[in-house]
C-alpha positions, -999 to +999 in steps of 0.1 A: -326+404-397-322+396-437-290+388-450-282+412-482-254+395-505-231+418-519-204+410-547-173+431-553-169+433-592-132+444-595-105+426-573-088+467-571-116+475-550-107+456-521-102+484-500-134+505-506-159+496-476-190+478-485-222+495-477-229+496-438-247+520-411-227+550-402-245+543-368-265+524-345-298+534-358-289+549-389-316+536-414-297+540-447-267+522-457-236+542-473-227+536-508-191+544-523-177+556-557-151+534-573-138+557-591-127+596-589-155+618-609-158+652-612-194+663-615-200+698-631-226+722-627-260+712-644-244+679-657-255+643-647-230+614-640-237+574-637-215+572-606-203+534-607-200+516-570-181+482-583-206+460-562-240+438-571-263+432-548-289+403-538-320+414-525-340+390-511-372+383-534-401+406-513-373+435-508-360+460-530-330+486-526-338+524-528-309+547-535-311+582-519-293+614-520-272+621-490-287+653-472-248+663-463-243+667-502-272+686-514-267+710-484-235+718-488-229+711-531-265+707-547-254+672-552-288+646-554-297+614-569-316+617-597-349+593-600-350+593-564-351+571-543-343+545-572-355+512-571-329+481-571-358+451-574-344+418-563-338+402-594-313+427-609-277+417-605-256+445-626-234+466-612-251+494-584-243+531-601-263+562-587-277+587-611-259+621-596-266+657-607-248+688-595-273+716-592-245+734-575-224+763-587-193+750-590-176+717-601-175+692-571-149+662-568-154+626-558-125+611-543-124+571-549-141+554-517-163+586-512-195+583-499-221+594-525-258+581-512-278+561-493-290+523-498-321+515-479-333+477-481-371+479-477-399+453-475-430+457-502-460+441-511-472+430-548-511+440-554-530+420-577-544+439-604-583+442-607-600+465-636-631+481-623-661+502-638-663+525-603-639+532-579-650+538-544-659+575-532-636+594-510-642+629-492-616+641-517-630+624-548-610+634-579-601+668-562-565+668-584-528+679-572-529+708-545-563+701-537-559+686-500-567+713-476-581+735-499-620+733-494 
């Protein structure tokens, strides 16, 4: 188990739960908004959470949409999954868009997205003149399974 350090940026947000798992086997932690906002149809909003993270080196935070918000209201997180690098210490904000037909109101403390902490590998970049051949080769988008 790794430690995720979280800092509240506002003393007035003590009543808002920190990100956490809703069930024993949940992969994502619920992220909550720290102010009431409305998102009109086709509007993009940078939703504040009032928290900053200290993600361990070798890990990233991935911000993902909540399926219930997408299914019920057409609300999703843009740039999904959004990556939070281990060296970022600013406020966690979630880019939300309303693809629905009605304005959606989020109350302070409401769940707006999910956060997954994921290990990653860094690679060494090597410029080459040729790449190894494969069956697919350079078939392009939508090419797999069409030959």
